[in-house]
N, C-alpha and C positions, 0 to 999 in steps of 0.2 A: 367272025366269031364274036365279037362284040359291037354287033348291030343294034339290039338293045339300048345299049349305052347311048349310043348316037341318036336313038330316038328322044329318050329322056333327056338328053342335053338338050336338043332343041328346042324343046318344050318348055325348058327351063330359062332360056335365052330371050324367049318371047317375053316383053314385059306385058305384066300383068295388068287386065283393066283395073283401074281403081273403082272402089265403087260410088266416089263422088261422080264420077262419069256419065252415071243413071238420071242425074238432076239436069232440068234446064232452067235456066234462069233468066227471065225475061225482064229488063230495066229500061223504065220509059221515064220521060220527063214527070210523069204523075202518078205511076207506082213499080211496084217488084212483086214479080209471081215467079212462083217457083213447081215447076213439075216433076212428077216422078213417076214411072210407069206400075208401081205398087202402091202408092198414096194418092188422097184426094192431092188436086190443084189449091196451093194457099197463095194469098195476094194480100198485099196493103198498100194502101194509097199514102206518099211520103209522109203528107200532113196529118194520117191520122194514127203516126206512131208516137207512142206515150213512153214507151222504153226499148231500150237497146241491151240485150245481154248477149254473155257467151256462154254455151252451155257444154261442157266437158262429161263426158260419157265415159264408160271401160271398154267400149264396145269393139276398138278397134286392134286390129285392122282389117279385119274382113268386112265392117261396114263404118261409116263417118263415125269419129266420136268428138269433132267440135264442132257445135253450131252458133251460127250468127243469126240470135232471135229476135227479129223485129216485132212490136206486141203492141195491138192499140186496142181498145175496147171490145168491139167488133170481132175479132180475130187477128191474124198476125200469119208471119211467116219464118220460115227455119232453113237458112241455107248452111248446107256443109262446109265447112274450111276446104277449099279443094277444088270445088266445084270451080266450073266457068262462070264466072260473074262475082263469085265471093270479094277478089278482092276491089270489083269496080263498087261492088256496094260498101263495102269496108270503107274506101277510100273516099266516099259520101259523106256517112254516118262520121265519120271521124272529124271530121269539119263541125259539127254540132257542139254549138256552147257549152261549155263543162263536163265534154267526152272524159273517160276514166283512162287514161292510157296504162295507169298503174296495175289498172285489174287485168288489162289485156295481158300484161308481163305476167300476172298471178297465173291467169289461165294457159298460157303457154307453159308455163311450168309445174300444171298439173296434169296428173293424171289419173286421177280420182273422177265419182260422179257428182259433178259441183257446178253451179252457178255462179257468174258475175256479171253485174252490174255494169253496163260501160255507160249509161245517158239515162236520164228521166227528163219528161218535160216538167216535172213539179219537185222534182230532187236538187 
């Protein structure tokens, strides 16, 4: 009698795929590369990083809404929080001298479109 309800319940019980799962982060001793099926591949060499930001958007939860931005003169890459590789990159850059942990906390408490500088070569 309620077989349709069983079908709906079983679909809802499956864990949904996170939008961050579509990102492939490659980390080497020389560079970080981020690939996504609907975006151009981005990469930056560690030595070329001039600034590091956390960028918050109001796009979640259907799209990634917090990105770690590694910025250089010739480009950079955005790594969504929750993507495999995000934590490893964060662990590396959070050891940079002068890294701003206070802005990490501010970012995690923010649900608006906002940028938070975490580190800068000339800051």
